[in-house]
VEXNU-830479 format. One record per residue: residue number from 1; residue in three letters; chain; x, y, z of N, C-alpha, C in turn. Coordinates in Angstrom, 1 decimal. Layout:
<pts>
     i    aa   ch    neast   nnorth      nup   caeast   canorth     caup    ceast   cnorth      cup
   NUM   Ala    A        X        Y        Z        X         Y        Z        X        Y        Z
...
</pts>
This chain:
<pts>
     i    aa   ch    neast   nnorth      nup   caeast   canorth     caup    ceast   cnorth      cup
     1   Met    A      2.9    -23.4    -41.9      4.0     -22.8    -41.5      3.8    -21.3    -40.8
     2   Thr    A      3.0    -20.6    -41.4      2.5     -19.1    -40.9      1.9    -19.5    -39.5
     3   Gln    A      1.1    -20.3    -39.3      0.6     -20.6    -37.9      1.5    -20.8    -36.9
     4   Asn    A      2.5    -21.6    -37.1      3.7     -21.8    -36.2      4.3    -20.5    -35.7
     5   Ile    A      4.6    -19.7    -36.8      5.3     -18.4    -36.6      4.2    -17.5    -35.7
     6   Asp    A      3.0    -17.5    -36.2      2.0     -16.6    -35.5      1.8    -17.1    -34.0
     7   Ala    A      1.8    -18.4    -33.8      1.6     -18.8    -32.4      2.9    -18.6    -31.7
     8   Thr    A      4.1    -18.7    -32.2      5.2     -18.3    -31.5      5.4    -16.8    -31.1
     9   Arg    A      5.0    -16.0    -32.0      4.9     -14.5    -31.9      3.9    -14.3    -30.7
    10   Thr    A      2.8    -14.9    -30.8      1.7     -14.6    -29.8      2.2    -15.1    -28.4
    11   Ile    A      2.9    -16.1    -28.3      3.4     -16.6    -27.0      4.4    -15.7    -26.5
    12   Leu    A      5.3    -15.1    -27.4      6.3     -14.2    -27.0      5.7    -12.9    -26.6
    13   Arg    A      4.7    -12.4    -27.3      4.0     -11.2    -26.9      3.4    -11.3    -25.6
    14   Ala    A      2.8    -12.4    -25.3      1.9     -12.6    -24.3      2.9    -12.7    -22.9
    15   Phe    A      4.1    -13.4    -23.2      5.0     -13.4    -21.9      5.6    -12.1    -21.8
    16   Ser    A      5.9    -11.3    -22.9      6.6     -10.0    -22.7      5.4     -9.0    -22.1
    17   Gly    A      4.3     -9.0    -22.5      3.2      -8.2    -22.0      3.0     -8.6    -20.5
    18   Ser    A      3.1     -9.9    -20.1      2.9     -10.3    -18.7      4.0     -9.7    -17.9
    19   Phe    A      5.3     -9.8    -18.4      6.4      -9.3    -17.7      6.3     -7.7    -17.6
    20   Met    A      5.9     -7.0    -18.5      5.8      -5.5    -18.4      4.7     -5.2    -17.4
    21   Ser    A      3.6     -5.9    -17.5      2.4      -5.6    -16.6      2.9     -5.9    -15.2
    22   Ala    A      3.5     -7.0    -15.0      3.9      -7.3    -13.7      4.9     -6.4    -13.1
    23   Thr    A      5.9     -5.8    -13.8      6.8      -4.7    -13.5      6.0     -3.4    -13.1
    24   Ile    A      5.1     -3.1    -13.8      4.2      -1.9    -13.6      3.5     -2.1    -12.3
    25   Ser    A      2.9     -3.3    -12.1      2.2      -3.7    -11.0      3.1     -3.5     -9.7
    26   Leu    A      4.2     -4.1     -9.8      5.2      -4.0     -8.8      5.7     -2.5     -8.4
    27   Leu    A      5.8     -1.8     -9.4      6.1      -0.3     -9.1      4.9      0.5     -8.5
    28   Leu    A      3.8      0.1     -9.0      2.4       0.7     -8.4      2.2      0.2     -6.9
    29   Tyr    A      2.6     -1.1     -6.6      2.5      -1.5     -5.5      3.2     -0.7     -4.3
    30   Arg    A      4.6     -0.5     -4.8      5.6       0.2     -3.9      5.1      1.7     -3.8
    31   Leu    A      4.5      2.2     -4.8      4.0       3.6     -4.7      2.8      3.6     -3.8
    32   Thr    A      1.9      2.6     -3.8      0.9       2.5     -3.0      1.2      2.4     -1.4
    33   Leu    A      2.2      1.6     -1.3      2.8       1.5      0.2      3.3      2.8      0.7
    34   Ser    A      4.0      3.6     -0.3      4.7       4.8      0.0      3.6      5.8      0.4
    35   Ile    A      2.5      5.7     -0.4      1.4       6.7     -0.2      0.7      6.4      1.3
    36   Ile    A      0.4      5.2      1.5     -0.2       4.9      2.7      0.7      5.3      4.0
    37   Glu    A      2.0      5.0      3.7      2.9       5.3      4.9      3.0      6.8      5.1
    38   Thr    A      3.0      7.6      3.9      3.0       9.0      4.1      1.8      9.5      4.8
    39   Phe    A      0.7      9.1      4.3     -0.6       9.5      5.0     -0.7      9.0      6.5
    40   Ala    A     -0.1      7.9      6.8     -0.2       7.5      8.2      0.8      8.3      9.1
    41   Asn    A      1.8      8.7      8.5      2.8       9.6      9.3      2.5     11.1      9.4
    42   Lys    A      1.6     11.5      8.7      1.4      13.0      8.6     -0.2     13.0      9.0
    43   Pro    A     -0.5     13.0     10.3     -1.9      13.2     10.6     -2.4     14.6     10.2
    44   Leu    A     -3.7     14.8     10.1     -4.4      16.1      9.9     -4.4     17.0     11.2
    45   Thr    A     -3.9     18.1     11.2     -4.1      19.1     12.2     -5.0     20.2     12.0
    46   Thr    A     -6.3     20.0     12.3     -7.2      21.0     12.2     -8.5     20.6     13.2
    47   Asp    A     -9.1     21.7     13.5    -10.3      21.5     14.4    -11.5     21.6     13.5
    48   Asn    A    -11.5     21.9     12.3    -12.7      22.0     11.5    -13.1     20.6     11.1
    49   Gln    A    -14.4     20.1     11.5    -14.8      18.9     11.3    -15.0     18.5      9.7
    50   Thr    A    -15.4     19.6      9.0    -15.7      19.5      7.5    -14.3     19.2      6.8
    51   Ala    A    -13.4     20.0      7.1    -12.1      19.9      6.6    -11.4     18.4      6.9
    52   Leu    A    -11.8     17.9      8.0    -11.3      16.6      8.3    -12.0     15.5      7.4
    53   Asn    A    -13.3     15.8      7.4    -14.1      14.8      6.5    -13.6     14.8      5.0
    54   Ile    A    -13.5     16.0      4.4    -13.0      16.1      3.1    -11.6     15.6      2.9
    55   Ala    A    -10.7     15.9      3.9     -9.3      15.2      3.9     -9.4     13.8      3.9
    56   Ala    A    -10.1     13.2      4.9    -10.2      11.8      4.9    -10.8     11.1      3.6
    57   Ala    A    -11.8     11.7      3.0    -12.4      11.3      1.8    -11.3     11.4      0.6
    58   Val    A    -10.6     12.4      0.5     -9.5      12.5     -0.6     -8.5     11.4     -0.3
    59   Arg    A     -8.1     11.4      1.0     -7.0      10.3      1.2     -7.5      8.8      0.8
    60   Thr    A     -8.7      8.6      1.3     -9.4       7.3      0.9     -9.5      7.1     -0.5
    61   Leu    A     -9.8      8.3     -1.3     -9.8       8.0     -2.7     -8.5      7.8     -3.4
    62   Val    A     -7.4      8.6     -3.1     -6.1       8.4     -3.5     -5.6      6.9     -3.2
    63   Met    A     -5.8      6.7     -1.9     -5.3       5.2     -1.7     -6.1      4.1     -2.5
    64   Gly    A     -7.3      4.3     -2.7     -8.2       3.3     -3.4     -7.8      3.4     -4.8
    65   Leu    A     -7.8      4.4     -5.5     -7.2       4.5     -6.8     -6.0      3.8     -7.2
    66   Ser    A     -5.0      4.2     -6.2     -3.7       3.6     -6.4     -3.7      1.9     -6.2
    67   Ala    A     -4.5      1.5     -5.2     -4.6       0.0     -5.1     -5.5     -0.5     -6.3
    68   Leu    A     -6.4      0.2     -6.7     -7.1      -0.3     -8.0     -6.1     -0.5     -9.2
    69   Ala    A     -5.2      0.5     -9.4     -4.3       0.4    -10.5     -3.4     -0.7    -10.3
    70   Thr    A     -2.9     -1.0     -9.1     -2.0      -1.9     -8.8     -2.6     -3.3     -9.2
    71   Phe    A     -3.9     -3.5     -8.7     -4.5      -4.9     -9.0     -4.9     -5.1    -10.4
    72   Val    A     -5.3     -4.0    -11.0     -5.6      -4.3    -12.6     -4.4     -4.6    -13.2
    73   Phe    A     -3.2     -4.0    -13.1     -2.0      -4.5    -13.8     -1.5     -5.9    -13.3
    74   Ala    A     -1.9     -6.2    -12.0     -1.4      -7.5    -11.5     -2.4     -8.6    -12.2
    75   Phe    A     -3.7     -8.3    -12.3     -4.5      -9.3    -12.9     -4.3     -9.5    -14.4
    76   Ala    A     -3.9     -8.4    -15.0     -3.5      -8.3    -16.5     -2.3     -9.2    -16.7
    77   Ala    A     -1.3     -9.1    -15.7     -0.2      -9.7    -15.9     -0.5    -11.4    -15.7
    78   Leu    A     -1.3    -11.6    -14.7     -1.6     -13.0    -14.5     -2.4    -13.6    -15.7
    79   Gly    A     -3.2    -12.8    -16.3     -4.1     -13.4    -17.4     -3.2    -13.4    -18.7
    80   Leu    A     -2.3    -12.5    -18.9     -1.4     -12.8    -20.1     -0.6    -13.9    -19.8
    81   Phe    A     -0.1    -14.1    -18.6      1.0     -15.4    -18.4      0.1    -16.6    -18.7
    82   Leu    A     -1.1    -16.7    -18.2     -1.9     -18.0    -18.3     -2.3    -18.0    -19.8
    83   Leu    A     -2.5    -17.0    -20.5     -2.7     -17.0    -21.9     -1.5    -17.6    -22.6
    84   Ala    A     -0.3    -17.1    -22.3      1.0     -17.7    -23.0      1.1    -19.2    -22.6
    85   Leu    A      0.8    -19.6    -21.4      0.9     -20.9    -21.0     -0.1    -21.8    -21.8
    86   Gln    A     -1.4    -21.3    -22.0     -2.2     -22.1    -22.6     -1.9    -22.2    -24.1
    87   Thr    A     -1.5    -21.1    -24.8     -1.1     -21.1    -26.1      0.1    -22.2    -26.4
    88   Leu    A      1.0    -22.1    -25.3      2.3     -22.9    -25.5      1.7    -24.4    -25.3
    89   Val    A      0.9    -24.7    -24.5      0.5     -26.1    -24.3     -0.3    -26.6    -25.4
    90   Arg    A     -1.2    -25.8    -26.0     -2.0     -26.2    -27.2     -0.9    -26.2    -28.5
    91   Lys    A      0.0    -25.5    -28.5      1.2     -25.7    -29.6      1.8    -27.0    -29.5
    92   Leu    A      2.2    -27.4    -28.2      2.9     -28.6    -28.1      2.2    -29.9    -28.2
    93   Phe    A      0.8    -29.8    -27.7     -0.1     -31.0    -27.9     -0.5    -31.0    -29.4
    94   Ala    A     -0.5    -30.0    -30.2     -0.8     -30.0    -31.6      0.3    -30.6    -32.4
    95   Lys    A      1.5    -30.4    -32.1      2.6     -31.0    -32.6      2.7    -32.5    -32.3
    96   Lys    A      2.4    -33.1    -31.1      2.3     -34.4    -30.8      1.3    -35.1    -31.5
    97   Gly    A      0.0    -34.3    -31.6     -1.1     -34.9    -32.3     -0.8    -35.1    -33.8
    98   Glu    A      0.0    -34.2    -34.4      0.3     -34.3    -35.8      1.2    -35.5    -36.0
    99   Glu    A      2.2    -35.6    -35.0      3.2     -36.8    -35.2      2.6    -38.2    -35.2
   100   Ser    A      1.6    -38.3    -34.3      0.9     -39.6    -34.0      0.1    -39.7    -35.2
   101   Val    A     -0.5    -38.8    -35.8     -1.3     -39.1    -37.0     -0.6    -39.6    -38.3
   102   Glu    A      0.6    -38.9    -38.6      1.5     -39.3    -39.5      2.0    -40.8    -39.3
   103   Asn    A      2.2    -41.4    -38.2      2.7     -42.6    -37.9      1.7    -43.5    -38.0
</pts>
């Protein structure tokens, strides 16, 4: 009895965690696109080569970290969704297996 309740809770937690992670990932994706668009529309205006190199490095770092955070949350959402599906399938097949053993 407690195993069924725990499995149901685990499935619901995995699905809700997947939904939250996917939502955060979508928001971070939009933020990443906004950052990239802002950097593309505002070119650097300086003659100093060192300043240009530092600015390019900082822009690359900001875009890279934003993209990294986006994909980390996206992969977490995918993993949690697949975990929930796996748990659900195991629970369904375990019930069918118990019914066939009883008959």
